[in-house]
N, C-alpha and C positions, 0 to 999 in steps of 0.2 A: 814623304809623299811620293807617289809615283808620277806626279806632275809638278812642274815648277810653278811657283806663283802663290797667290793668296786665295784661300777658300772664300767664296762669296764675291770675288772680284775677277780673278783669272779663270777660275773653274768653280763649279757648284756641286756640292755633294747632294745628289738627288734622292738616292735610296740606299739604306743601310741593310745589313743582314736581318732576315726575319727570324726572331727568337721564339715565335709561337709555333708549336708543333701541330696545332689543329688548323682548321680552315681560317682562323683569325690571323691578324698581323700584330706584331709588336717589335719595335726596333730596340736597340741596345739601351736607349734612354727611356724605355717603356712608352714610347710614342708610336705614331703611325707612319713614320717616314720610311716605309718599306712596302713591299707587296708580298703576297703569299708565296712562300717557298724560296724567296730570294736569298742566295747564298754568298753574295759579295757586296761590294760598295761601288756605286756608280758615280763617276766624276764627269759631270756634264759640261760641254762647251756651249757658247752662246749661239752657235749655228754653223752651217757648212762653210761660210766665208771664213770664219775663224779656223775651222778644220783645215781648209785649203792653205792657210798660212803656214801649216806644218807645226803641230804641237807635239813635242817629244814626250814619250813615255820613258820613265827611268826605273831601273832596278831598285826595289825598295830595300834590298840588302845584298851583300855579296853572296855568290853561290855559283852553281853550275847549271847551264841551260840543258834541260832534259827533253823538251819538246818544242818544236816550231812548226807552225802551219801558216802558209802565205799563198797569195795569188787569187783570193776570192773577192768578189764584188764588195765595195766598201762604202756605198752611198745609199743604204737602205733607209726608207722613211716609213715603213710599215712593219709591224711584227709578223714575220713569216716563219713558222716553225719548220725545223728540219734543214735550214740553209746553214752553210758552213761559215765559221768565223776565222779571221786571221788572229793567231794568238801565240803567246810565248809562255812557257812554264819554266820556272827556275827553282832548283832544289837548294835548300840552305842547311844550316847546321841542325842536327837532331832530326833530319828527315822532313822538316817543315818545307813546304813549297808555296810559291806565289804564282798566280795565274793572271795574265794580262790579256783581255779579250776585246774583240771588235776593232782590231787595229787596221790602219790604212794599208791597202794593197801595195805590195812591193816596198813598204817602208821599213820592214824588219832588218835590223843591222847585226843580228847575232844568228848563230847556227847551233845545232845540237852539239853538246860537248864543250862549248865555249865557257871559260871562266869570266864572270862579270863582277865588277865592283859596285858598291852601293853608289847610286846616283848616275850610273852609266846609262846612256841612251840605248834603248833596245828596239825602238820603233816609234810610230806616230799614231795619234788618236784617229780613229775612223768610225765607220758605222757598218761594219761587216757582220754577217751572221744574223742572229735573232736580235735585231736592233731597229729602232725607229728614229734615232737622232744621234748626232756625233757625241760619243762618250767613251770613257774607259770603264770596263767592268773589271774590278780588281778583287781577287779572292786570296785568302790565306788558308792553307789546309795542313793537317798533320800528316804523318807518314802513312796513316790508314786512309788518307784522302777525305777525312771528315773536316767540315768547315770550322775554322777558327775566326771569330770576329776580332779584328785587331783593335777595335775600339773598346773602351770600358765605360760603363754607365750604370744607372740604377738597376737595369735588368741584365747586367753582365754576370757571368759566373766567375770573373776575375776582378781583382781590385787594381790591377796595373794594365796600362795601355801598351800595345806593341809599338806605338808611334813614338818617335823622339819628341815630337811636339804635336799633340792631338788637336785637330781643329775643333772649334766650338760648334755646338749643336745649334742649328739655325732653322727655326720653323716660322720665321716672320714672313710677311708679305712684302715683297719689294720687286722693283722693275729691273730686269737684267739688260734689256736692250729695246730700242725703239727705232722707228723709221716711218717714212711715207712712201706710198706707191700710187701711181695714177690709175689704178684698177682695183676691183674687188678680188682679193687673193684667196688662196686656200693654204692649208698647212704645208704643202710641199713647197710652194713658192716663197712662203715666209721663212722657212728654214734655210733656204738658199742664201738669203740676205743680200742678194744682188738687185740691180735695177731700181735702187732706192733714189729718191729725189726730194728736194725741198722747194722746187719751183714747178708750178702748174700753169698751163696755158689755156686761156678761155676759148681759143679757136682750135684746140686740138684734144684736150683731155675732157673726159666726161665725169670723172670721179676723183675725189681726194680721199685717200684712205690712210688713216694713222694706225700703225700696229705697235703692239707692245708685247714683249715676252716677259711674263710675270712668274715669279717664284711664289708658291704658297697660295694659289687660288683654290677656294673651296666651294663646294656646292652651296648654293643660295647666297653667295657673296653678291653684293649689288655694285655694279659698275656704272658710273655716270660719266658721260662725255660732254664737254662744253666746248663750243666752237666760237671764237671771237674774231670779228672782222677788223678791218683797219680802224684805228682810233680806239680799239678796246671794247667795243660794244658787243654784247652777247647776241649771237645770231641764231644758233641752234643748240638745243639741249635735249638729251634723251638718256634714259637709263635702262638697264637690262639685268636680269638675274642670271648668274653663272650656273650652268647645268651639270657640272662634273667636278670631281676633286682630284687634281693632279698637282704634283709638286712643282711642275713647270708647265705653262700653257700659253698660247697666243690669244690675244683679243684684238679685234681690228674694226673699230667703229669707222664709218665712212659717211660722206655727204656727197650730194650732187655737186658738180663743178660750180662754184660761186661766180657770179658775174662781176662782183665788185673787186677791183684790182687793188693790190697793195699787200701789206704784211698782215697775215692772219696768224692765229694761234689756236691750239687745242690743249685742253686740260683734262686729265683723267683722274677720277676719284674712285676709290674702292672702299665701300662701306662708310662713306662720308669723309674719308681721309684723303688728302691730296696724294696722288701716287707719282705722277709724272706729267710733263707738258713740253711741247715744242712749238716752234713757229715755222711757218711756210709762206711762200710768196705766190701770189696770183698775178699773172701778167698776160700780155698778148704776144704770141709767137710771131717773130718777124719773118717775112718771106725769105726763103733760102736757108733758114736754120733747120737742121735735121733734128 
């Protein structure tokens, strides 16, 4: 793996190579976990706070660094065509090369002509170039620069995997991360992952917002949010239908600031199944507290 850790816990494989040569999509497992024309594998982080901690990218095999590009803005949150990515290309045996893109600005630790060993750190995950979230775009190419999918599956042209240990294929719906904020956010602020709290003040805050980053949300999925007051009584309940299909996305149900102080809780259900829940506290801010 070009990232250390466990798939589905430390990073999330969001999109695979597209094996459909038409306008349709088909991943290596004959599923839809890809997008049209995608030539690599995307390894997603849980947000920019995680990116800021410094997540190293590692050479997937030994070889020689053939190209390095660095110095470009690395915190993009929207797809903007034509902007430059920070990246590394490594040439391996038989002319095969690996491409590591969207790296963090000034994090690259190799230069052109360097020999690298398998597992050697070459940079850190960022969101530079044509990117909308912190992730590593990883490609394998042959000497003619044609894409090779390192995974093997039902729609692969090979029976063997390039990986020493190929991660399992996960299309399930699960929660990656959660938090509370005292305002109605947008996608930009949610991705940052900062300014989160689990304590709200009746004389200061106007909103309690619970956000969840979810893997595997699909169009027409039904999300139900339940809010429980002190003592466990159900205070608010509402549901809404999801309007898009992405392999990761944020949902953020919110309520007006409750007046009843104490320990509250929120529970989130997706298509009738419990997905996640957290508690928070409502109190009165004392004078002099910032």
